FIBALO-23037 format. One record per residue (C-alpha): y, z, x. Coordinates in steps of 0.2 Angstrom, whole numbers, padded with zeros to 4 digits, always signed. Layout:
BEGIN
YZX
...
REM end
This chain:
BEGIN
-0564+0688+0678
-0559+0680+0696
-0544+0677+0706
-0540+0660+0713
-0540+0660+0731
-0525+0653+0740
-0529+0637+0751
-0531+0640+0768
-0517+0637+0781
-0519+0626+0795
-0514+0636+0811
-0512+0618+0821
-0500+0614+0808
-0492+0630+0809
-0488+0627+0831
-0484+0610+0828
-0468+0615+0816
-0464+0630+0827
-0463+0620+0842
-0453+0606+0833
-0441+0620+0827
-0438+0626+0844
-0435+0611+0850
-0422+0606+0837
-0414+0622+0840
-0412+0617+0859
-0404+0602+0855
-0391+0611+0842
-0388+0623+0857
-0387+0608+0869
-0374+0600+0855
-0363+0615+0854
-0361+0617+0871
-0354+0599+0874
-0345+0600+0860
-0336+0616+0867
-0333+0606+0881
-0326+0592+0874
-0314+0603+0862
-0308+0611+0879
-0304+0594+0886
-0293+0586+0870
-0285+0605+0869
-0278+0602+0886
-0273+0585+0883
-0261+0587+0868
-0249+0600+0860
-0258+0613+0851
-0259+0609+0832
-0254+0620+0817
-0265+0634+0811
-0278+0627+0799
-0280+0636+0782
-0293+0649+0780
-0309+0640+0776
-0316+0647+0759
-0335+0650+0758
-0341+0648+0741
-0351+0664+0736
-0369+0664+0737
-0378+0659+0723
-0397+0663+0725
-0408+0648+0719
-0425+0648+0708
-0438+0650+0724
-0448+0634+0723
-0465+0633+0718
-0477+0634+0734
-0486+0618+0737
-0499+0619+0749
-0495+0606+0762
-0509+0593+0769
-0514+0595+0787
-0503+0581+0794
-0505+0577+0814
-0488+0571+0820
-0487+0558+0835
-0477+0566+0849
-0460+0556+0850
-0463+0544+0864
-0450+0545+0880
-0436+0534+0880
-0437+0516+0887
-0427+0518+0905
-0416+0502+0907
-0425+0491+0921
-0413+0491+0938
-0402+0478+0940
-0409+0464+0951
-0401+0463+0967
-0392+0446+0972
-0399+0439+0986
-0390+0440+1002
-0388+0422+1012
-0396+0423+1030
-0379+0423+1038
-0372+0438+1030
-0389+0450+1033
-0386+0464+1045
-0386+0458+1064
-0390+0441+1060
-0372+0434+1067
-0372+0447+1081
-0387+0440+1088
-0385+0421+1085
-0368+0426+1097
-0378+0434+1108
-0391+0421+1110
-0377+0408+1110
-0368+0420+1125
-0384+0419+1134
-0386+0400+1134
-0367+0395+1138
-0366+0409+1151
-0384+0402+1159
-0376+0383+1157
-0360+0390+1168
-0372+0398+1180
-0381+0381+1184
-0365+0371+1184
-0359+0384+1198
-0373+0379+1209
-0377+0361+1205
-0362+0351+1199
-0351+0363+1213
-0362+0358+1225
-0362+0339+1221
-0343+0339+1220
-0343+0350+1236
-0331+0363+1228
-0332+0381+1236
-0345+0384+1250
-0367+0385+1249
-0363+0404+1253
-0347+0408+1242
-0359+0398+1225
-0374+0409+1229
-0364+0424+1232
-0354+0422+1217
-0369+0419+1207
-0376+0434+1211
-0363+0445+1209
-0358+0439+1193
-0377+0441+1189
-0377+0460+1194
-0361+0463+1185
-0369+0458+1169
-0384+0470+1171
-0373+0483+1175
-0363+0480+1160
-0380+0480+1150
-0385+0496+1155
-0368+0505+1152
-0366+0496+1134
-0384+0500+1130
-0380+0518+1127
-0367+0517+1116
-0367+0516+1097
-0371+0498+1091
-0373+0491+1108
-0390+0487+1109
-0387+0469+1104
-0374+0467+1117
-0384+0477+1129
-0399+0464+1128
-0389+0449+1129
-0379+0456+1144
-0396+0459+1154
-0405+0445+1148
-0392+0434+1155
-0389+0444+1173
-0408+0444+1176
-0409+0426+1173
-0394+0421+1181
-0403+0432+1198
-0417+0421+1194
-0409+0406+1195
-0398+0411+1210
-0414+0413+1221
-0421+0396+1216
-0405+0388+1221
-0407+0396+1238
-0423+0389+1240
-0422+0373+1231
-0404+0368+1235
-0400+0374+1251
-0417+0379+1260
-0410+0395+1266
-0428+0403+1259
-0445+0396+1263
-0452+0391+1245
-0466+0404+1244
-0454+0419+1250
-0442+0413+1236
-0456+0414+1223
-0461+0432+1227
-0443+0435+1225
-0440+0426+1208
-0456+0435+1201
-0448+0452+1209
-0433+0448+1198
-0441+0440+1181
-0453+0458+1182
-0439+0469+1185
-0431+0462+1169
-0448+0461+1160
-0449+0481+1165
-0432+0484+1158
-0438+0476+1141
-0452+0486+1142
-0443+0503+1144
-0428+0497+1130
-0444+0493+1118
-0436+0475+1115
-0447+0459+1115
-0432+0449+1112
-0424+0453+1130
-0439+0448+1139
-0440+0432+1129
-0422+0427+1134
-0424+0431+1152
-0441+0421+1153
-0436+0405+1142
-0416+0408+1149
-0424+0404+1166
-0437+0393+1163
-0426+0380+1150
-0413+0381+1166
-0425+0378+1181
-0427+0360+1178
-0409+0357+1178
-0408+0368+1194
-0423+0357+1202
-0417+0339+1198
-0437+0333+1198
-0454+0336+1194
-0460+0346+1211
-0471+0358+1215
-0456+0371+1219
-0451+0370+1201
-0471+0370+1197
-0471+0388+1206
-0457+0394+1199
-0463+0391+1181
-0479+0400+1187
-0471+0416+1194
-0462+0418+1177
-0479+0415+1167
-0487+0429+1179
-0470+0442+1178
-0471+0439+1158
-0489+0446+1156
-0487+0464+1160
-0476+0467+1145
-0490+0462+1134
-0502+0473+1138
-0505+0487+1124
-0490+0479+1113
-0490+0468+1099
-0479+0455+1105
-0485+0439+1099
-0473+0426+1106
-0469+0432+1124
-0486+0424+1130
-0481+0407+1121
-0465+0408+1128
-0471+0410+1147
-0484+0397+1147
-0476+0382+1136
-0465+0378+1149
-0477+0376+1164
-0487+0366+1154
-0476+0354+1149
-0470+0352+1167
-0488+0351+1172
-0491+0338+1160
-0475+0328+1163
-0480+0329+1182
-0497+0322+1178
-0491+0308+1167
-0477+0302+1180
-0490+0302+1194
-0501+0292+1184
-0490+0280+1180
-0476+0278+1192
-0478+0277+1210
-0465+0286+1223
-0468+0304+1213
-0465+0318+1225
-0480+0329+1219
-0499+0325+1227
-0513+0324+1213
-0523+0337+1222
-0508+0349+1221
-0506+0346+1203
-0525+0348+1200
-0524+0365+1210
-0507+0370+1198
-0517+0364+1184
-0534+0376+1188
-0521+0391+1192
-0512+0389+1177
-0528+0388+1166
-0536+0404+1176
-0519+0413+1173
-0520+0410+1153
-0539+0414+1153
-0535+0431+1163
-0522+0435+1153
-0531+0433+1137
-0546+0441+1140
-0535+0457+1146
-0525+0455+1130
-0540+0454+1119
-0553+0465+1126
-0562+0479+1115
-0549+0493+1109
-0533+0482+1115
-0519+0483+1102
-0516+0465+1103
-0535+0460+1098
-0535+0454+1080
-0521+0449+1067
-0505+0438+1072
-0504+0444+1088
-0522+0440+1094
-0523+0422+1087
-0504+0419+1094
-0514+0425+1114
-0529+0413+1109
-0518+0398+1105
-0510+0403+1124
-0524+0401+1131
-0528+0385+1125
-0510+0378+1130
-0514+0383+1145
-0529+0373+1149
-0521+0356+1142
-0516+0351+1159
-0532+0354+1166
-0540+0345+1153
-0528+0330+1157
-0531+0330+1176
-0545+0316+1174
-0531+0304+1177
-0528+0309+1193
-0546+0312+1199
-0561+0299+1202
-0576+0300+1189
-0587+0310+1201
-0575+0324+1206
-0567+0324+1186
-0585+0325+1180
-0589+0340+1194
-0574+0347+1189
-0576+0348+1171
-0595+0353+1173
-0590+0367+1182
-0575+0372+1168
-0587+0370+1154
-0600+0380+1161
-0588+0394+1164
-0579+0393+1147
-0595+0391+1136
-0606+0407+1147
-0591+0417+1145
-0589+0414+1127
-0608+0418+1124
-0607+0435+1135
-0589+0440+1127
-0596+0451+1115
-0581+0461+1117
-0568+0448+1114
-0561+0444+1097
-0570+0432+1089
-0556+0420+1087
-0554+0420+1105
-0572+0418+1108
-0570+0402+1097
-0556+0395+1107
-0564+0398+1123
-0581+0389+1118
-0570+0375+1109
-0563+0371+1126
-0577+0372+1134
-0586+0360+1123
-0571+0348+1127
-0573+0350+1145
-0593+0348+1142
-0587+0333+1132
-0575+0325+1146
-0589+0330+1157
-0603+0318+1149
-0589+0303+1147
-0585+0303+1165
-0601+0307+1174
-0613+0296+1164
-0614+0276+1164
-0606+0268+1148
-0621+0263+1144
-0629+0279+1145
-0615+0290+1137
-0621+0290+1118
-0637+0295+1124
-0631+0311+1135
-0618+0314+1120
-0633+0315+1106
-0642+0325+1118
-0631+0339+1121
-0627+0339+1102
-0646+0342+1101
-0646+0356+1112
-0629+0364+1102
-0637+0362+1085
-0654+0370+1090
-0644+0384+1097
-0635+0385+1081
-0652+0385+1070
-0658+0400+1083
-0643+0409+1084
-0636+0407+1065
-0620+0403+1072
-0609+0389+1061
-0595+0388+1073
-0610+0382+1087
-0616+0370+1073
-0599+0362+1069
-0598+0359+1089
-0615+0350+1089
-0609+0340+1075
-0594+0333+1083
-0604+0329+1097
-0617+0320+1086
-0602+0312+1078
-0594+0305+1092
-0613+0299+1101
-0619+0292+1084
-0603+0279+1083
-0606+0275+1100
-0624+0271+1097
-0618+0261+1083
-0607+0251+1094
-0621+0248+1106
-0634+0242+1093
-0624+0236+1079
-0634+0229+1065
-0628+0211+1069
-0638+0213+1087
-0654+0214+1076
-0653+0198+1068
-0656+0184+1081
-0667+0185+1096
-0654+0180+1106
-0641+0194+1102
-0657+0205+1103
-0659+0200+1122
-0643+0201+1126
-0638+0218+1120
-0653+0227+1121
-0663+0236+1132
-0673+0252+1138
-0657+0263+1137
-0653+0256+1120
-0673+0263+1114
-0669+0279+1124
-0650+0281+1114
-0660+0276+1098
-0673+0290+1102
-0659+0303+1104
-0652+0298+1088
-0668+0300+1080
-0668+0319+1085
-0651+0324+1082
-0653+0317+1063
-0668+0327+1064
-0662+0343+1069
-0648+0341+1059
-0656+0342+1042
-0666+0357+1051
-0652+0367+1055
-0643+0362+1037
-0657+0371+1030
-0658+0384+1042
-0641+0391+1039
-0642+0387+1021
-0628+0375+1022
-0636+0365+1006
-0645+0372+0993
-0664+0371+0992
-0662+0360+0978
-0652+0346+0988
-0662+0349+1005
-0673+0334+1000
-0656+0324+0996
-0651+0327+1013
-0670+0323+1022
-0668+0305+1010
-0650+0303+1019
-0653+0308+1036
-0671+0298+1033
-0660+0280+1032
-0653+0283+1048
-0668+0287+1057
-0675+0270+1050
-0662+0261+1057
-0662+0271+1075
-0682+0266+1075
-0680+0248+1071
-0668+0248+1085
-0680+0258+1097
-0692+0246+1091
-0684+0230+1094
-0677+0234+1111
-0694+0242+1117
-0702+0225+1113
-0689+0216+1121
-0691+0226+1136
-0711+0225+1137
-0715+0207+1129
-0698+0199+1133
-0684+0189+1123
-0693+0180+1108
-0709+0189+1109
-0704+0206+1112
-0692+0202+1096
-0705+0196+1083
-0717+0210+1088
-0703+0223+1087
-0697+0219+1069
-0716+0217+1062
-0718+0235+1069
-0702+0239+1060
-0707+0233+1044
-0723+0244+1045
-0714+0258+1048
-0703+0256+1033
-0716+0255+1024
-0726+0269+1030
-0709+0280+1027
-0709+0273+1008
-0728+0278+1006
-0724+0295+1016
-0709+0300+1002
-0720+0293+0987
-0735+0305+0992
-0723+0319+0996
-0716+0315+0979
-0733+0319+0971
-0737+0335+0980
-0722+0342+0977
-0715+0344+0958
-0700+0352+0966
-0693+0337+0974
-0702+0324+0964
-0688+0314+0957
-0679+0314+0973
-0694+0307+0983
-0698+0296+0971
-0681+0288+0971
-0681+0287+0989
-0701+0280+0992
-0696+0265+0978
-0680+0262+0988
-0689+0261+1005
-0701+0250+0995
-0689+0238+0989
-0680+0237+1007
-0697+0236+1017
-0702+0221+1003
-0685+0213+1006
-0685+0215+1024
-0705+0206+1024
-0699+0189+1011
-0681+0187+1018
-0680+0191+1035
-0699+0191+1041
-0705+0178+1033
-0691+0167+1040
-0690+0173+1059
-0709+0180+1064
-0722+0170+1068
-0738+0166+1058
-0750+0179+1066
-0737+0192+1067
-0731+0188+1051
-0748+0187+1042
-0752+0205+1051
-0735+0213+1044
-0740+0205+1026
-0757+0212+1027
-0753+0230+1032
-0739+0232+1021
-0749+0224+1006
-0763+0238+1011
-0751+0252+1011
-0745+0245+0994
-0762+0247+0988
-0763+0263+0995
-0749+0270+0987
-0754+0261+0969
-0770+0269+0970
-0764+0286+0973
-0752+0285+0960
-0764+0278+0947
-0777+0294+0951
-0762+0305+0951
-0758+0299+0932
-0776+0298+0929
-0779+0315+0932
-0763+0320+0921
-0770+0311+0905
-0787+0322+0907
-0777+0337+0906
-0767+0331+0892
-0783+0327+0882
-0791+0342+0885
-0776+0352+0880
-0775+0342+0864
-0794+0346+0860
-0791+0364+0861
REM end
């Protein structure tokens, strides 16, 4: 007789129950402590209650032990932690209630108003005869020095940074304007020396901004002096331009090694605007006090300063080489070159062409050799050089040859892009090509090809040369599209087909212009058009044959070939039949007919071979 074995106990279940009991015990103890604290608090808040009757505890009556049932193993999921409430969303604070906004606005307003007062003291008092020149200058210098001293005293105190920046900026800008007034209004200091002194004042203010690590201080000094200087000068003069150039140079050192992105634009935009306004004024109005050659030299100096600053700031390893600061620095260089790009209105065509040619050479070579510069600066330099080259081509070539020169330059850019793999250079070449093709269509429009009289009047050897350069740039453009993978391999045939239409038009212009140049008006016109018809049919035949030999692009080439065939036949029957003479017309019909027979025979043979292959496959 065997004894039944007791069911096995799952140790994991025992462990889980033990942990649960321990957790319940801890929670009960914690609850008891909280209840004791609450009872103590209630006792101290109200009078003691009468003693309660003792609680009768019933006698313990033993209960029969329950029958043991072996529990089934169950794996309880641990309780999930309570969800924490999300923090309340902070209400958006209006901009005028943010920390420091009001104080900064008041400081900027104080700088502006004080500088206006300084200008009024120096200019309006001089016009009204108040005080005397020495008292005005000495009073302005004393006020500016006091403001600078107060700025240094306030800077070290708690919360005095904003006020110190405003006071110091007003003082340095006021000293700058005071020196300018002593030179421009009263003539006490010669202009070169006064510009050097003003440069020293601005440089000292910028050095304080560097010491305090405050770009706003440098911005207020430069902008305050630059915006008030024209009112003090009273006209667009070389002295005003010189003082603004001094500001442009003085603010540069603060950007070295620092990510101060706005200072470059602040020190460059004022002088660029004044130069552009002076160039426009000299070109449109007589009696300006500025000489054209002096303006040109000033524009060259400003551009060189902008280029040097951008290169120094974005040389390899500079903190402001990349990112937003680098982009602002590149934009500052472009702004600095704008006056130089507009001085052609002051110069003759030869001088402008020479100036822009040298500028294009320097910038394009620098962009190609400046591997240590950032990418966007190199693109900015190359783009500016390309614009200078465009102006050089326009100014240095006759109007009838401009399109050919632009198309030749575009071809060079596109070939370089294909050799180096640069899409940016390809984009520059595309711009030159677009401008050149527009000029080509203006010099050789379709209406000029319709009659012998119109063709003789407008088409010549330069037209033929421009047509050949147009053919070259179209071929190079499709080649570089394939080289740089600008289009997929499946669409390259479409690109060739679209470009081929333009190539045929340029070839027609070249043939008609060459015929007129060689044989004269009517005869050359007839021979040129007959040759163009044959060339159209040759292109159609080539496209159809290429489609037979290249199955990948068969549909595109077939459509292109048939389109060109229809166009050649339409030209033959609608234009050549009515325009050309008997012998030439017969030759054109004969050649076109032979080409049609050739391509028809070639297609018949191709389809015959295909039928033989299909029959042999079916017999097997």
